[in-house]
LUMGU-102072 format. One line per 3 residues: number of its first residue (from 1); their letters; for each residue x, y, z of N, C-alpha, C. Coordinates in Angstrom, 3 decimals. Layout:
BEGIN
NUM	A	X,Y,Z,X,Y,Z,X,Y,Z  ...
END
This chain:
BEGIN
1	XXX	112.263,156.776,83.711,112.546,155.462,83.741,113.917,155.244,82.722  114.871,154.639,82.542,115.551,154.185,81.865,115.089,152.727,81.572  115.754,152.209,80.658,115.087,150.695,79.927,115.817,150.036,80.964
4	XXX	117.294,150.261,81.629,117.573,149.247,82.791,117.162,149.143,83.845  116.655,150.445,84.333,115.892,150.515,85.334,114.992,150.260,85.250  114.111,150.513,84.361,112.879,149.386,84.049,112.929,148.129,84.171
7	XXX	114.091,147.309,83.474,113.893,145.834,83.583,114.258,145.574,85.397  115.304,146.181,85.757,115.929,145.885,87.387,114.476,146.147,88.248  113.324,146.983,87.831,112.311,146.988,88.626,111.442,145.688,88.260
10	XXX	111.342,145.323,86.928,110.722,144.590,87.152,111.235,143.107,87.811  112.328,142.820,87.808,113.038,141.803,88.400,112.875,141.886,89.751  112.971,142.904,90.572,112.783,142.738,92.341,110.994,142.659,92.107
13	XXX	110.200,143.362,91.826,108.767,142.934,91.838,108.712,141.663,91.397  109.562,141.052,90.471,109.470,139.169,90.471,109.889,138.761,91.465  110.846,138.666,92.293,111.474,138.286,93.484,110.369,138.519,94.720
16	XXX	109.902,139.631,94.729,109.056,140.037,95.496,107.771,139.422,95.955  107.383,138.951,94.573,106.218,137.969,94.360,106.308,136.940,94.699  107.463,135.959,94.792,107.698,134.838,94.564,108.227,134.917,96.287
19	XXX	108.440,135.438,96.650,109.113,136.212,98.316,107.338,135.630,99.084  106.427,136.107,98.311,105.016,136.651,98.986,104.465,135.175,98.759  104.359,134.550,97.965,104.050,133.479,97.734,105.039,132.286,98.281
22	XXX	105.913,132.017,98.653,106.333,131.182,99.401,105.856,130.987,100.773  105.951,132.463,101.105,105.995,132.686,102.588,104.248,132.613,102.747  103.044,132.572,101.798,101.995,132.268,102.061,101.400,130.894,101.392
25	XXX	102.418,129.991,100.640,101.822,128.845,99.983,102.418,127.735,100.842  101.813,126.265,100.686,102.339,124.940,101.386,102.531,124.612,100.064  102.690,124.423,98.720,103.617,123.661,97.875,104.030,124.400,97.168
28	XXX	104.434,123.596,95.951,105.544,124.302,94.968,104.100,125.387,93.645  104.852,126.350,93.365,103.838,127.421,92.474,103.047,126.819,91.558  103.492,125.478,91.122,102.553,125.526,89.974,101.280,124.213,90.516
31	XXX	101.870,123.554,91.690,99.854,123.500,92.193,99.594,124.310,93.093  100.148,125.416,93.495,99.482,126.135,94.196,98.416,126.893,93.370  98.942,127.362,91.861,98.255,127.611,90.753,97.183,126.873,90.800
34	XXX	97.331,126.001,90.591,96.088,124.514,89.993,94.905,125.092,91.647  95.484,124.949,92.761,94.488,124.957,93.471,93.557,125.949,93.812  94.711,126.991,93.486,93.478,128.876,93.765,92.678,128.424,92.115
37	XXX	93.110,128.027,90.988,92.662,128.667,90.052,92.000,127.799,89.120  92.016,126.344,89.067,91.767,125.005,88.661,91.983,123.867,89.215  91.240,123.726,90.182,91.504,122.280,90.939,90.709,121.230,90.119
40	XXX	89.741,121.351,88.901,89.696,120.503,88.530,88.812,119.069,89.025  88.622,119.375,90.271,88.269,117.791,90.974,87.105,117.245,90.674  85.895,117.747,90.083,84.590,116.916,89.907,85.197,116.382,88.480
43	XXX	86.494,116.188,87.951,86.520,115.390,87.055,86.907,113.989,87.188  87.074,113.827,88.608,86.777,112.561,89.149,85.698,112.033,89.435  84.445,112.371,89.046,82.941,111.686,89.123,83.688,110.210,88.136
46	XXX	82.983,109.216,88.592,82.616,108.082,87.996,84.212,107.479,87.590  85.377,107.861,88.149,86.789,107.453,87.564,86.998,105.825,88.907  87.223,105.216,88.332,87.351,104.396,89.362,89.064,104.495,89.752
49	XXX	89.384,104.824,91.035,90.438,105.064,91.392,91.044,103.669,92.689  92.180,103.243,92.595,92.757,102.565,93.522,93.568,102.822,94.360  93.506,102.955,95.497,94.445,103.425,96.774,95.047,102.644,97.415
52	XXX	96.340,102.206,97.712,96.927,101.131,98.226,97.580,102.027,99.556  97.490,101.438,101.011,97.773,102.251,102.007,96.629,103.336,102.457  95.408,102.620,101.895,94.269,103.541,102.442,93.551,103.663,103.888
55	XXX	94.006,102.814,104.594,92.952,102.682,105.910,93.456,103.364,106.933  94.715,104.490,106.648,94.706,105.589,107.727,95.679,106.533,106.658  96.010,107.675,107.797,96.759,108.910,107.137,96.588,109.654,105.686
58	XXX	97.510,109.612,104.903,97.476,110.398,103.554,95.919,109.777,102.903  96.468,108.399,102.497,95.592,107.328,101.733,94.015,107.485,102.125  93.703,107.002,103.535,92.571,107.372,103.759,92.377,109.156,103.384
61	XXX	92.437,109.590,103.467,92.277,111.065,103.223,91.960,111.524,101.982  92.939,110.946,101.133,92.768,110.998,99.760,91.247,109.806,99.185  91.088,109.223,99.739,89.780,108.106,99.686,88.633,109.141,99.970
64	XXX	88.855,109.657,101.190,87.751,110.550,101.589,87.506,111.633,100.943  88.234,112.644,100.288,88.279,113.710,99.324,87.869,113.027,98.173  88.743,112.265,97.707,87.781,111.647,96.269,86.380,110.965,96.549
67	XXX	85.940,110.951,97.620,84.392,110.374,97.501,83.552,111.600,97.530  83.884,112.529,97.860,83.030,113.421,97.702,83.023,114.013,96.194  83.918,113.796,95.419,83.924,114.056,94.233,83.029,112.875,93.028
70	XXX	82.446,111.649,93.741,81.756,110.924,92.881,82.743,109.642,92.569  84.165,109.943,92.808,85.219,108.606,92.702,84.684,107.300,93.309  84.717,106.471,92.094,84.688,105.068,92.421,85.775,104.350,93.068
73	XXX	86.110,103.785,94.374,87.215,103.353,95.245,87.805,101.522,95.227  88.915,101.741,94.980,88.995,100.363,95.793,89.878,100.505,96.591  89.871,100.312,97.807,90.393,100.477,99.171,91.375,99.216,99.528
76	XXX	92.579,99.733,99.736,93.544,98.187,100.002,94.537,98.685,101.129  94.553,97.872,101.870,95.834,97.889,103.063,95.376,96.480,103.486  96.269,95.879,104.747,96.188,95.138,105.508,95.272,94.752,106.364
79	XXX	94.529,96.304,107.181,93.669,95.834,107.978,91.769,95.669,107.593  91.495,94.794,107.567,90.112,94.932,106.910,88.912,95.594,107.443  89.124,95.573,108.811,87.932,96.447,109.655,88.625,97.842,109.550
82	XXX	89.349,98.372,109.331,89.742,99.705,109.056,89.233,100.246,107.740  89.420,99.189,106.924,88.863,99.635,105.509,87.510,99.936,105.330  86.823,99.443,105.936,85.384,99.054,106.086,84.692,100.461,106.746
85	XXX	85.834,101.037,107.521,85.358,102.239,108.283,85.398,103.203,107.551  86.613,103.146,107.034,87.006,104.330,105.474,85.972,104.129,104.670  85.727,102.946,104.225,84.665,102.758,102.863,83.105,103.120,103.797
88	XXX	82.892,103.496,104.856,81.455,103.695,105.371,81.601,105.611,105.682  82.548,105.429,106.189,82.982,107.180,105.924,82.809,108.187,104.524  83.644,107.324,103.348,82.997,107.692,102.484,81.843,107.468,101.611
91	XXX	81.007,106.513,102.463,79.570,106.528,101.535,78.940,108.072,102.133  79.208,107.921,103.426,78.340,109.226,104.234,79.041,110.780,103.494  80.066,110.524,103.058,80.670,111.882,103.025,80.537,112.109,101.279
94	XXX	79.819,111.250,100.832,79.382,111.093,99.299,78.290,112.056,98.943  77.355,112.077,100.268,76.213,112.784,100.031,75.015,112.017,98.942  75.062,110.532,98.606,74.082,110.171,97.687,74.922,110.002,96.516
97	XXX	76.296,110.123,96.092,76.861,110.130,95.002,77.280,108.801,94.844  77.674,107.897,96.168,77.968,106.415,96.055,77.541,105.794,96.580  77.348,104.189,96.203,76.638,103.213,96.847,77.629,102.238,97.703
100	XXX	77.337,101.510,97.999,78.163,100.449,98.676,78.979,99.805,97.587  78.302,99.419,96.438,79.140,98.481,95.470,79.687,99.702,94.855  80.122,100.951,94.930,80.394,101.653,94.231,82.293,101.662,95.398
103	XXX	82.612,101.434,96.112,83.432,101.091,97.085,83.963,99.507,97.365  85.364,99.159,96.456,85.464,97.690,96.862,86.521,97.932,97.763  86.372,96.955,98.954,87.058,96.984,100.122,87.904,95.543,99.459
106	XXX	89.423,96.066,99.250,90.218,94.709,98.573,91.755,94.765,99.562  91.544,94.104,100.604,92.439,93.864,101.433,93.844,93.396,100.673  95.062,93.702,100.915,96.040,93.072,100.557,97.333,93.458,101.262
109	XXX	98.128,92.898,101.202,99.703,92.881,102.056,100.275,93.193,100.528  101.346,94.289,100.155,101.908,95.214,99.073,103.022,94.027,98.816  103.508,93.566,100.042,104.825,92.749,100.013,104.687,91.247,99.417
112	XXX	103.568,91.376,99.191,103.126,89.745,98.758,102.658,89.686,97.421  104.081,89.893,96.828,104.082,90.322,95.301,103.030,89.074,94.470  103.394,88.428,94.689,102.583,86.667,94.075,101.260,87.222,93.761
115	XXX	100.680,88.062,94.938,98.838,88.015,94.623,98.345,89.180,94.102  99.523,90.281,93.591,99.020,91.241,92.654,98.163,90.898,91.485  98.451,89.974,90.745,97.905,90.062,89.252,96.455,89.820,90.055
118	XXX	96.168,88.696,90.632,94.909,88.164,91.048,94.121,89.425,91.790  94.706,90.263,92.036,93.870,91.627,93.308,93.863,92.686,91.815  94.814,92.733,91.153,94.286,93.431,89.421,92.981,92.762,88.915
121	XXX	92.982,91.453,88.953,92.088,91.241,88.372,90.772,91.182,88.963  90.996,91.190,90.160,89.282,91.584,90.846,89.067,92.751,90.880  89.843,93.982,90.489,89.000,94.810,90.284,88.375,95.437,89.087
124	XXX	89.298,94.746,87.960,88.608,94.807,86.963,87.644,94.163,86.692  86.856,92.652,87.427,86.138,92.181,87.607,85.266,92.905,88.104  85.105,93.859,89.153,84.433,94.557,89.908,83.654,95.519,89.356
127	XXX	84.831,96.285,88.558,84.473,97.835,88.212,84.142,97.441,86.455  85.038,96.800,85.870,85.398,96.621,84.137,86.105,97.646,84.130  86.943,98.286,84.784,88.107,99.260,84.460,88.470,99.847,85.554
130	XXX	90.021,100.209,85.300,90.589,101.187,86.451,90.830,102.476,85.319  91.185,103.605,85.902,91.353,104.715,85.739,92.936,104.983,86.491  92.765,104.968,87.782,94.087,105.892,88.284,94.671,104.601,89.464
133	XXX	95.795,104.532,89.694,95.829,103.813,90.448,96.838,104.852,91.679  96.835,104.910,92.743,97.526,105.804,93.774,98.173,104.692,94.904  99.688,104.228,94.478,100.845,103.613,95.295,100.638,104.056,96.755
136	XXX	100.168,103.900,97.652,100.675,104.823,98.562,100.913,104.285,99.809  100.704,103.011,99.981,101.646,102.347,100.950,103.131,102.006,101.257  103.317,102.333,102.540,104.952,103.072,102.843,105.104,102.907,104.191
139	XXX	106.240,103.062,104.443,106.662,103.821,105.764,108.104,104.294,105.930  108.209,105.264,106.654,109.734,105.954,106.850,110.420,105.342,107.764  111.324,105.938,108.565,112.849,105.531,109.163,113.194,106.852,110.182
142	XXX	113.877,106.195,110.931,114.516,107.092,111.743,115.989,106.269,112.181  116.976,106.465,111.802,118.331,105.931,112.397,119.468,106.429,111.907  120.701,106.301,112.600,121.890,106.566,112.149,122.368,105.750,111.151
145	XXX	123.053,106.338,110.394,123.636,105.820,108.495,124.275,104.804,109.233  125.277,104.617,109.796,126.491,103.613,110.126,125.506,102.370,110.979  124.658,102.879,111.610,124.033,101.503,112.371,122.755,101.160,111.875
148	XXX	122.774,101.172,110.559,121.519,100.486,110.078,122.062,99.283,109.341  121.407,98.003,109.938,121.577,96.844,109.307,120.928,96.734,107.940  121.863,95.648,106.944,121.572,95.559,106.106,120.037,94.746,105.326
151	XXX	119.545,94.468,106.723,118.205,93.669,106.746,117.125,94.887,106.572  117.216,95.866,106.988,116.284,97.041,106.983,116.226,97.601,105.875  117.339,97.720,105.233,117.728,98.243,103.680,117.096,97.313,102.872
154	XXX	117.169,96.233,102.998,116.312,95.368,102.208,114.482,95.313,102.466  114.195,95.136,104.180,112.614,95.448,104.083,112.551,96.605,103.838  112.928,98.032,103.755,112.226,99.162,103.227,112.126,99.260,102.128
157	XXX	112.934,98.573,101.359,112.674,98.592,99.396,112.053,97.235,99.530  111.608,96.371,99.850,110.631,95.451,99.725,109.244,96.011,100.087  109.303,96.773,100.740,108.038,98.024,101.208,107.612,99.074,100.549
160	XXX	108.489,99.851,100.604,108.441,101.124,99.654,108.733,101.159,97.965  109.215,100.184,97.560,109.417,99.979,96.069,109.101,99.045,95.374  109.770,97.623,95.850,109.473,97.021,94.622,107.785,96.660,94.444
163	XXX	107.068,96.710,95.787,105.780,96.418,95.098,105.008,96.953,94.407  105.415,98.587,95.008,105.014,100.120,94.066,105.186,99.516,92.293  106.385,99.250,92.214,106.776,98.975,90.619,106.307,97.677,90.317
166	XXX	106.167,96.790,90.583,105.483,95.689,90.497,103.621,95.886,90.236  103.276,96.026,90.897,101.662,96.360,90.709,101.541,97.784,89.774  102.298,98.547,89.904,102.468,99.851,88.589,102.806,98.949,87.101
169	XXX	103.484,98.047,87.117,103.989,97.238,85.858,102.625,96.607,85.321  102.072,95.972,86.333,100.890,95.111,86.050,99.442,96.528,85.597  99.531,97.867,85.930,98.678,98.378,85.819,99.061,99.328,84.438
172	XXX	100.162,99.588,84.098,100.739,99.568,83.092,100.201,99.036,81.445  100.870,97.664,82.114,100.331,96.726,80.583,98.746,96.864,80.637  98.154,96.920,81.409,96.466,97.561,81.161,96.336,98.541,80.463
175	XXX	97.233,99.674,81.036,96.892,101.183,80.611,96.978,100.916,79.153  97.900,100.446,78.733,98.790,99.928,77.502,97.568,99.651,76.148  96.712,98.302,76.958,95.644,97.831,75.880,94.546,98.918,75.932
178	XXX	94.038,99.544,77.099,92.822,100.458,76.899,93.405,101.757,76.055  94.638,102.255,76.456,94.909,103.059,75.287,94.827,104.213,76.643  94.851,104.308,77.839,94.916,105.385,79.038,94.947,105.309,80.346
181	XXX	95.365,105.858,81.099,95.396,105.547,82.720,96.372,106.684,83.053  96.422,106.423,84.544,97.342,107.172,85.370,97.904,106.725,86.414  99.150,106.872,86.422,99.794,106.234,87.788,100.137,107.131,88.529
184	XXX	99.629,107.625,90.166,100.042,108.087,91.235,101.160,107.092,91.918  102.056,108.112,92.581,103.085,107.146,93.789,103.109,108.770,94.903  103.087,108.083,95.965,103.277,109.054,97.232,104.975,108.733,97.412
187	XXX	105.593,109.853,96.817,107.008,109.977,97.079,107.241,110.661,98.527  108.064,111.931,98.579,108.352,112.450,99.576,109.415,113.780,99.221  109.691,114.850,99.887,110.385,115.632,99.499,111.935,114.767,99.858
190	XXX	111.689,114.262,100.853,113.159,113.144,101.186,113.068,112.412,99.703  112.602,112.561,98.396,112.990,111.708,97.517,113.557,112.507,96.312  113.513,113.942,96.631,114.442,114.908,95.880,115.515,115.502,96.881
193	XXX	115.388,115.813,98.060,116.774,116.363,98.792,116.715,115.259,100.069  118.310,114.577,100.170,117.721,113.432,101.238,118.112,114.375,102.390  117.493,113.387,103.557,117.204,113.899,104.831,118.005,113.602,105.891
196	XXX	118.519,113.758,106.839,119.546,113.453,107.919,118.658,112.433,108.676  119.385,111.083,109.025,119.036,110.067,109.848,117.656,109.112,109.369  117.456,109.485,107.692,116.570,108.146,107.177,117.035,107.838,106.012
199	XXX	118.335,107.398,105.954,118.863,107.217,104.634,118.380,106.299,104.003  117.875,105.191,104.589,116.939,103.986,103.705,116.122,104.455,103.129  115.629,105.043,103.738,113.799,105.905,103.337,114.291,106.484,102.526
202	XXX	115.291,107.594,102.509,115.836,108.589,101.579,116.104,107.954,99.778  116.510,106.576,100.058,116.924,106.115,98.970,115.700,105.527,98.023  114.752,104.796,99.178,113.499,103.873,98.454,112.708,105.254,97.869
205	XXX	112.339,106.558,98.157,112.142,107.540,97.637,112.828,108.110,96.384  114.189,108.006,96.545,114.581,108.236,95.370,115.029,107.509,94.252  114.504,106.034,94.301,114.222,104.987,93.568,113.021,105.252,93.096
208	XXX	112.358,105.550,93.756,110.645,105.747,92.879,110.694,107.088,91.832  111.606,107.951,92.090,111.860,108.968,90.992,112.537,108.483,89.816  113.457,107.452,89.989,114.228,106.882,88.834,113.287,106.461,88.044
211	XXX	112.717,105.152,88.851,111.436,104.392,87.958,110.940,105.429,87.501  110.158,106.228,88.253,108.722,106.707,87.338,109.089,107.780,86.419  110.496,108.402,86.421,110.991,109.357,85.418,111.312,108.653,84.641
214	XXX	111.891,107.614,84.424,112.244,106.876,83.138,111.105,106.507,82.388  109.578,105.982,83.237,108.584,105.421,82.557,107.944,106.783,82.070  107.772,107.823,82.481,107.311,109.142,82.105,107.867,109.571,80.673
217	XXX	109.115,109.258,80.441,109.768,109.683,79.230,109.325,108.818,78.175  109.211,107.537,78.660,108.823,106.230,77.898,107.472,106.393,77.212  106.643,107.296,78.245,105.187,107.541,77.956,104.951,108.666,77.177
220	XXX	105.741,109.135,76.884,105.146,110.827,76.349,104.608,110.636,75.015  103.821,111.676,74.974,103.126,111.624,74.128,101.865,110.496,73.863  101.316,109.960,75.029,100.129,108.854,74.942,99.579,109.387,76.082
223	XXX	98.545,108.771,76.220,97.463,109.053,77.503,97.779,108.367,78.494  98.665,107.795,79.074,99.318,107.480,80.118,100.277,108.482,81.292  99.694,109.036,82.058,100.190,110.076,83.032,100.903,109.389,84.315
226	XXX	101.522,110.139,84.877,102.281,109.533,85.944,102.835,110.861,86.813  102.004,110.970,88.431,102.115,111.822,88.832,102.814,111.259,90.383  103.813,112.122,90.840,104.566,111.990,91.842,104.187,113.170,92.686
229	XXX	103.695,112.564,93.933,103.224,113.242,95.057,104.373,113.368,96.686  104.874,114.404,96.327,106.119,114.950,97.432,105.810,115.436,98.524  105.158,115.114,99.552,105.154,115.571,100.930,105.836,115.919,101.681
232	XXX	106.165,116.969,102.516,107.222,117.276,103.713,106.346,116.860,104.847  106.999,117.563,105.824,106.409,117.385,107.115,105.246,117.069,107.494  104.247,116.029,107.560,102.821,116.240,108.017,102.122,115.313,108.929
235	XXX	101.632,115.634,109.683,100.870,115.121,111.009,100.405,113.645,110.090  100.646,112.462,111.070,100.252,111.467,110.815,100.754,110.079,111.789  100.433,109.131,111.466,101.107,108.140,112.726,101.856,107.545,111.858
238	XXX	102.918,108.259,111.015,103.999,108.217,110.277,104.804,107.419,110.901  105.348,108.208,111.860,106.748,108.344,112.660,106.742,107.733,113.682  105.312,107.157,114.070,105.348,106.137,115.080,106.069,104.693,114.405
241	XXX	105.309,104.388,113.369,105.235,103.317,112.255,106.698,103.153,111.901  107.684,103.898,111.859,108.957,104.176,111.255,110.003,103.151,111.479  110.509,102.435,110.643,111.949,101.460,110.759,112.787,102.201,111.626
244	XXX	113.432,101.609,112.406,114.970,101.972,113.069,116.398,101.573,111.869  117.246,101.375,112.548,118.234,100.664,112.140,118.223,99.148,112.438  117.327,98.685,112.850,117.277,96.840,113.357,116.105,96.669,112.741
247	XXX	116.157,95.436,112.050,115.311,94.533,111.404,113.899,94.601,112.621  112.948,94.753,111.906,111.495,94.794,112.704,111.318,95.281,114.080  112.041,96.537,114.048,112.273,97.326,115.254,111.349,98.407,114.735
250	XXX	110.518,98.965,115.587,109.480,100.306,115.236,110.023,101.331,116.051  110.236,102.785,115.590,110.624,104.043,115.866,109.591,104.139,117.367  108.290,104.599,117.162,107.389,104.302,118.486,107.226,105.714,118.858
253	XXX	107.756,106.808,117.965,107.581,108.155,119.043,106.107,108.779,117.812  105.813,109.774,118.587,104.602,110.591,117.819,105.303,111.976,117.763  104.957,112.689,116.557,105.036,114.328,116.846,104.768,114.814,117.286
256	XXX	104.861,116.078,117.762,104.566,116.895,118.796,103.830,117.723,118.511  102.249,118.343,119.244,101.797,118.965,118.318,101.905,120.138,118.438  103.121,120.824,118.432,103.629,122.387,118.373,103.944,122.525,117.121
259	XXX	104.733,121.003,116.548,105.500,121.247,115.366,104.748,121.573,114.042  105.526,122.801,112.862,105.014,122.889,111.663,104.604,121.951,110.794  103.656,121.162,110.941,103.379,120.251,110.018,102.092,120.601,109.173
262	XXX	101.989,120.084,108.287,100.595,120.229,107.486,99.770,119.169,107.889  98.688,119.299,108.075,97.703,118.409,108.257,97.148,117.144,107.030  97.075,116.268,107.732,96.998,115.031,106.658,95.731,115.474,105.624
265	XXX	94.660,116.311,106.007,93.583,116.623,105.569,93.913,117.520,104.310  95.156,118.704,104.738,95.379,119.475,103.726,96.364,118.641,102.720  96.967,117.704,103.039,98.099,117.257,102.175,97.148,116.579,101.214
268	XXX	96.238,115.536,101.833,95.182,114.769,100.959,94.483,115.773,99.616  93.860,116.782,100.018,93.618,118.110,99.264,94.581,118.212,98.459  95.986,118.797,98.519,96.733,118.910,97.344,96.735,118.086,96.349
271	XXX	97.115,116.811,97.442,97.494,115.343,96.292,96.261,115.360,95.388  95.184,115.384,95.701,93.923,115.249,94.900,93.747,116.283,93.731  94.623,117.855,94.145,94.324,118.529,92.717,95.517,118.410,92.042
274	XXX	96.799,117.832,92.336,97.703,117.176,91.593,97.604,116.468,90.643  96.651,115.317,91.008,96.201,114.317,90.760,95.078,114.384,89.207  94.573,115.362,89.953,93.074,115.845,88.731,93.751,116.515,87.560
277	XXX	94.662,117.211,87.757,95.396,118.100,86.782,96.459,117.139,86.026  96.871,115.844,86.632,97.946,115.102,85.630,99.144,116.128,86.032  99.854,116.471,86.932,100.511,116.923,87.302,101.714,115.996,87.217
280	XXX	103.053,116.745,87.119,104.366,115.702,87.206,104.901,115.199,88.095  105.041,116.395,89.158,105.200,115.763,90.480,105.253,117.092,91.007  104.459,117.033,92.564,103.802,118.112,93.019,104.820,117.870,94.527
283	XXX	105.422,119.230,95.093,105.590,119.369,96.412,104.493,119.807,97.348  104.388,119.650,98.438,103.610,119.877,99.513,104.368,120.142,100.861  104.267,121.354,100.892,105.144,121.550,102.879,104.592,122.727,103.323
286	XXX	104.693,123.226,104.252,104.525,124.595,104.914,105.783,125.290,104.546  105.556,127.016,104.875,106.701,127.941,105.008,107.307,127.460,106.551  109.096,127.464,106.475,109.613,127.762,105.731,110.568,126.758,104.799
289	XXX	109.640,125.357,104.915,110.237,124.346,104.675,110.390,124.314,103.160  108.619,124.500,102.045,109.006,124.536,100.739,109.981,125.784,100.329  110.211,126.663,101.082,111.250,127.566,100.549,112.565,127.397,100.450
292	XXX	112.762,126.184,101.630,114.322,125.085,101.763,114.579,124.289,100.273  113.013,123.557,99.926,113.757,122.860,99.238,113.902,123.542,97.866  112.959,124.896,96.908,113.568,125.733,96.245,114.556,125.891,96.311
295	XXX	115.406,126.129,97.441,116.729,126.830,97.791,117.592,125.780,97.222  117.338,124.354,97.876,118.396,123.171,97.951,118.590,122.770,96.188  117.504,122.914,95.663,117.163,122.536,94.160,117.783,123.550,93.274
298	XXX	117.532,124.792,93.391,118.145,125.835,92.550,119.515,126.398,92.798  119.582,126.132,94.212,120.894,126.729,94.355,121.974,125.994,95.425  122.330,124.850,94.963,122.689,123.614,96.125,123.990,123.991,96.619
301	XXX	124.884,124.704,95.793,126.420,125.282,96.258,126.374,125.731,97.639  125.411,126.350,97.652,124.424,127.660,98.738,124.370,127.132,99.644  123.279,126.115,99.473,122.605,125.832,100.429,123.186,124.528,101.383
304	XXX	124.072,124.090,100.872,125.094,123.232,101.621,126.235,123.830,102.182  127.030,125.155,101.737,127.347,125.695,102.609,126.732,126.487,104.017  125.440,126.500,103.414,124.348,126.931,105.149,124.047,125.716,105.881
307	XXX	124.229,124.471,105.293,124.069,123.386,106.345,125.377,123.039,107.047  126.138,122.930,106.625,127.816,122.958,107.297,127.825,124.307,108.185  127.234,125.226,107.635,127.308,126.476,109.023,126.648,126.432,110.089
310	XXX	125.210,125.748,109.819,123.915,125.665,111.105,123.912,124.373,111.183  125.174,123.103,110.878,125.290,121.770,111.439,123.762,120.778,111.584  124.156,119.723,111.785,122.945,118.388,111.477,121.719,118.820,112.449
313	XXX	121.896,119.017,113.357,121.022,119.343,114.346,119.973,120.198,113.672  120.295,121.720,113.407,119.654,122.540,112.807,118.836,121.595,111.503  119.466,121.027,110.896,119.076,120.504,109.684,118.054,119.418,109.953
316	XXX	118.184,118.983,111.352,117.520,117.928,111.762,115.895,118.384,112.105  116.069,119.526,112.646,114.903,119.919,113.081,114.068,120.901,111.835  114.836,121.097,110.645,113.983,121.536,109.808,113.312,120.786,108.851
319	XXX	114.194,119.397,109.130,113.489,118.432,108.359,111.838,117.827,108.645  111.797,118.132,109.903,110.556,118.318,110.447,109.510,119.373,110.783  110.182,120.514,110.015,109.920,121.920,110.246,109.307,122.418,111.719
322	X	110.228,122.132,112.580,110.237,122.589,113.950,110.675,123.598,114.156
END
């Protein structure tokens, strides 16, 4: 076999390996590697982790997952009753690793920014430290671009962006003082590639990448780490609670059980692996959605030609992995 033939064989084998991985994986390749070979989840033991949006969905299941590994938790959301249900479940799953005092229920409306500093002080007063802040609270959207009223844009940024940035700045100032810490934000695949009929939501998630991307560069060579979690289609109540184009209106629909979506439990597990290993940005979605993400990022011109060929209806089905 000649040298060029050998190189050609290596290239073909490489693409075959990538194809098999994409076909079987539900995450980007870096996260896939860490999930298979280096989960490092026991590193959460005795870490203090504050989770916003912890009463349901991905936030709830991240809390449940962390409790199994001995993390001390601060659970925040608006519903105090739901938070206590999550707390009790966490204590049960911890199998003796956690007591009631190891989980602080801290109800909060993240949009009430004036309360952020005092709530942060409550966390430090209770545990004496904070190791990881997970910004998970937020809502999605379904609306036609030109039908969205400006008030909806303002409401979504007031929920998905400004509270995240404000609370994170408070945390970073604390992390600067103690010399270490980790910021985590639940973004979305829509924060990387735009999804149709979710223009404002897309914009809020792109904004997070801008804010935290700049912060990551500013904190190079420090012990302050930034992790962006980017889930694709996941089974949750996210769609039901989504904004529309009208202020104060909820979309109200639910996912079809036949949709090819990732389970909330699986998404939370992958999120915990990404956080434990301080990965910078992690994508989580089932095949073929994860392949579409890679294709759009690395071959944008070809991708948009395919979008034009198949039309927005097909794209809309793909965004929900139908």
